[in-house]
Steps between C-alpha positions, in 0.01 A plus 500: 500500500682819380516789753421258787753422773501116523527529878145637524349204318377228735252210541277403780272208563165586656158309525241633265122540539453126462765419760758380246863608533596714200820667391492877437760713328530870609728796492586606852717812537547470880859371470577762240393778732683347802820488297467874457413572856143609411227426760179438313210734573254232400430243229387539143299183422500486114267273312523457124231420247470294187742404335781668688670417826713658777756620240248785429586669830876478489528886478363527858835382637681836531665694778247786502224243583585398855225233498542127481371368167322164513392429137342164450467263209144366534460127499486369149685811383856625457755279682247370758372139508267369230257304717233403244233646723238730356512810726213751520518862601425431868751218510776735389412752763511226765818353371666842506390556866638154598830603340521833684422317824789261435723798435377656831433809299353771719403860451559750379429339158427678179360275239612534133279349230503483125233346272357193675738571776306815577188296575688246712698771687176687570344176636807448722473860620137453602577176687813638668407858568655486848836501325412722209657848464430579140427374148650549160304379202624510137292415189247273659123470516316419824159473358310414177121572500283222393397552138793730442715381211850373582781704336542375143837347579348286766197414291744346254710337767195335669355361177461126532767321294709809452565543875701182548671527162630848579578462871648150547532312168705796370669794673297751297343645808829581660655639183191716422523648850871578466442661159275768652787697643634807317791525444541130451649309800867411477547140378646386828195630686264320262705180543473540878119519485486204265736283698258353754248425224703305246282185490129430481493347844656806653239730330191332641476760780463771225200308362349461849523868572312588176242233573442649844384842376161533674301680229176311551268485805542121530882497487646337817724803568219760462415517876861569591520771232189669648631466854835662424361766270256612769724444795780719368270806549565465874880507465598853577879448498720707269469365148686564181362414151776505233360448151603433146203646297585324179406166654280299255362300794474717802406832348407821686150365560659270765689791643171698527345206682790484745474875566129465576587229756818661637431876453783604728766328281796680360511453123774524248440421129816438298390619155607292205559192715318169478411195699851427623529847646784377734711443185384809309552762777689566817219373725755411771621862507139612551452240777819625671363856500155394617635277789713796623202730475247271671722316744837673518621783725337761269153346551436687817560827326334399180265772367246474221654568158462856410506636861577865488628700792580875480855582620533866423302816523388525146395133471139551593189311383318648207154644569258208468197495283301220344640400163275647236338750731593796278265369233195538731626834626541650151176356381328687787676826415296710257821650362642164390205255483455540124865539404679209335641238735607250229552569130515223244671621188293312241228239482418272205364802307801721581311717747648620822316398816493699825375368835426755765575470874133470565449220250812319614393515864153367409654230291737386777217476758271327260757234414608450859128450605450258205822306593373460859166381372669245272704352783835680481607554859764706682834306481413327177776540239381644173736486198422799283589449132363812336673753277562838655202732489169569675406133543830405660488804731146432616556129560823561689352762736187293546717216625685740733171640624353166609828350621563249221874464430578628147760303311669724242725334243510698182546381143849650504612179666446302183287196478737262693561756778125583519410130522748447782363803683136405468539131590746586780260752661235233553207734413147421607355715218623603162361803324614559149444616145408216251858449382612446857214262570590291199854481623390417847285210366778373272771513771295383791526814713310464833210711618128539426460710183336836446512691171505877468218523251198279452592206270273289285375193678712264286818697580416510873462120503819443299702721724344398835383859566240537782410862448636833382607827660225667298242269668650549845496877455129485394404280792698723743345808355151351545559410860632845577213671314265298719664647804736215588841654597826349406513238773873497564716674763822656382772235522731489811826687453707182544288281271659405165400738229686405177764279355710699252738297284854617431640530148688175510817677385712324766333157491141379495252776589428517866160592660550786742218492762376838628264551795254790484719699735810450288311566177359827632853604615632406149240717321584786733868464434450495120257795512749703703785416273326558166283787647182363345162641593154555339631799306795309353426178326729211417591372151604143573741398224575197727142354518500363862555859631154594370357314803665751735305800370159437669667432838676832472198683371679565166330440164696251292537378146709233321630607154409298199775236520580138529508466875724196473768708322527826692825579322308553169293801629514767229505879528165535313327257735647677799397836366147386452472369851645824648248699298217289661590632848631851439821548693559166672794311646644244262640161608672266254733198513865593451514303178239732346717816522714431197199395294317816596790713384547288178131533408474869582535595134164337445331770719294764317474853633204418725675195637815703585292756682317223689818316606659825605216565749608217734556642852740225613670189371581189691673183412616210719568125483864530389773768515435803268802667336499873556557579131159331418320727746682801350386396148143468619514866600466573121152329506385593854676833577292582808486152653686418820702195410495270810639140520359320809669187622288225636374150441186291518589419855529867598376757251675836552826454687702799375467767232710752310431749227727603203643794696583267794667258253717776361586625851610150604740481204671176410552220741499122533153399375184699446388757746128443594478772757404533860240281676147619465304580825459215753785296332835414659797355316807297582736243344595149593878495478649244260802275556761411233266255334208741486308346788335691784591329833304738719650850542272792421634846417358842437839658447590678174677306223448157641388260220258221577149362460250780529265469798166683536292570812151654434134453579420411144737206467294194392399252773646183344552314177217259414595139567867585500587455863875469431510810280300701757728382783818586312368838397419583861818344651596842645219548751272786405663559161413383149809377300429625149748287314646819349858602565597863563629755753404826667699813440591775748181689405281200586427422136472138392705375198394168337766285347314193381365184657675337806502167326680646206791648684824394341722343769837488328850432629556882486199573719124570464367688204132589455343440162402862443859607557617283211200579282520875537863493408432283189218737392746795476650338189362650180243275307414308820124530564482291812727256682440188725761369744525131549702304756663164418652257742478445885443795732825656615680424174235600246591625152319808352333471154320790334220457235416809295209629304649732236314772314560321167394160634192634667384671171573184306288302747646162402437252775741217571793397710727776624827534301846603611543876466745641259858534642481882510169491690627235738807709579293815543260332746782335696674830532193695604402241761849472636546880534154577647438200729833313541345173366675285234280374219589168355265503195261732317205389280235693302137410445198666344305513829583411854258278684264701723194442708166480328318760716739796489709400189786660700655283767791306344486130576865475615448144620416400145808686379721322752363159400557575131849634563601214708398245244673694219831540684493132581468422129150364536211584272295790630154581357403852398423728792 
């Protein structure tokens, strides 16, 4: 068994449920810990499923897990005895209890179960709760409703005739299970899993496990399944659910069932992993963190993720108000009631549509009342898949009004990212436009379905649609016209309000969970920063920002654009949107700036006058070069050019205008200004390998991971316990993942992502240091810094977009830059940052995130560069 110390492998003879002496094989790390002088804090009792064995849990033997691991091979499986006895679910629970008795295994015990081992370990936990301290479950299912179809993979596996042929006559079942991992398992690991199952006789246990799936009411193991599934509700011990969501057997529907039974569980979904999540991800690392958090020295001081504590005079809570309250206030104000709240640039007939504050308020209340009448309750999750405009605005604020949790994952994530976001958020309801409902049906997204508009009966049936927002609004309006008030109190401040998904530019998109208190503070912070009010509307060139307007009492409009490609916003489209609101504030994605300038010649005289009327201009999501802001002055001469810094987890952290950028001058990174009100900043100091061991600094010119403390930091990440815990590892602070420093004036400078810091033999270099230097070379449009090799000795590679290559637009693999360009880039980077560049490549377009079209995917650059420098074939970026 590779990666397994032979000294922890042992056998033990124990009597089974029938009183027969049976030989068990197990991994026992007790001697391994003793050899290192580690006193165990307790025992991890690990139980595998079908067709794996104790080898699955080898990664739990590590020095940062001071717990004794006892990982068993169940009888008939792995290297344990083949007894020839048909064992049922209850038999296996009893056999395991007899084994732990023979081992004199006493609490504290944390059970660890995977697949069938999850059911068996849960049964052991119920029967031995006097020793139970906690539970860890991974990709398992504790219950299958009668009449509910088995997962397709199990339907096939349990088919008479096929079952035995695939499980014991051949090793197809084992090989198919191993093939699910991505990337593919190393050959020696595959061989290790196959080793105990080389002959038909040694595979009979696999067949028995499949035969024991209690799908029917008359199955002998059904009573045990019901007993354990119901009994686990009473186990209130700390519980961790670690999940591979691409599992073709135990999909998220089983995770949802577990959460209904164990609602207090900590959850971490490892996106892009499958059934063998222990092989696909660092589950052991997560377990180590979780055990320290729940049972280690820090457990006594453990605070809920997102805990915010003011530590200085300016760090005060924002004034609280109910989210969406400005809509009702403006609707009741005769001065504003009939002014536009939401403007839609064009309908199917090319006409502009304006929705007043009065109409929006009425629509929100009607929809909220209709939702309540239809059965949507406070706390229900509602995935909203509607294009920006009046319908999206009304539905969102109706959810916030009644206390339903709005799930916002915009189309800018792309279809794969949107699918992961919707499925991963486990919505109770899904409200969408027809195209979204078709996709939901095709891809099996969860949630009861509601359409925006009334659909024909045939379409409703085909898409599984129960009703429409139009119908809900009509029924709500009727109830209210008859004198029935909106029967819902405003949600409690600490109740969940919304789940906002990040861009996915640094990995799979994450759901940031906001409470009503945090969301109200966030709206206040954005409003204060952008100076939005009823007199100054918002042109949202980045579509999700249109949702902020109503909460700030600011009319809003989204320009005529493809919301999935914000970088393609044109000057004429922007001018038309500005004209719709008079003298508004303008917000765009950074990638749009160049395109606005490049399409400016398409403006007619009226369009130039309209765009020039903008009162202020904002752009955020990636660093903005000062020269672009200066060029925009030619189009918007009177607009204050502000570049706020923030993130989905904490919108509005710092801000700076063009004058401030010019006053800051040149430095290492991009100056994003001073913190906005109620925000405090610090950095986590980095060691020589770019890690942050624990020191926090607010001194000038100390580079490290940027930390934020504010009342509008998100509460947690949805079903990402490990990510939440790591981001809050400095108590009271949110670790942003960005790297930067504070200067003597208290301004923040951003220098890239902490994970992208180049840890070379000559020291640490931040990616923006290298990229800024490379971009000083004539003809270079944009540069991306890549790191190749182990941390501490990494090599620096630069990939360039050149002006000629960008205009040519020829996609493909990057190519080595010309000799003269390579030398120019090397010299510029050396002189300005001190870093030595080993290779320079050019490409037509650097890989960026989908949502902003701005954040360079440096991880992809590093993978590509590493393959190329090793002489391996590397695909196009």
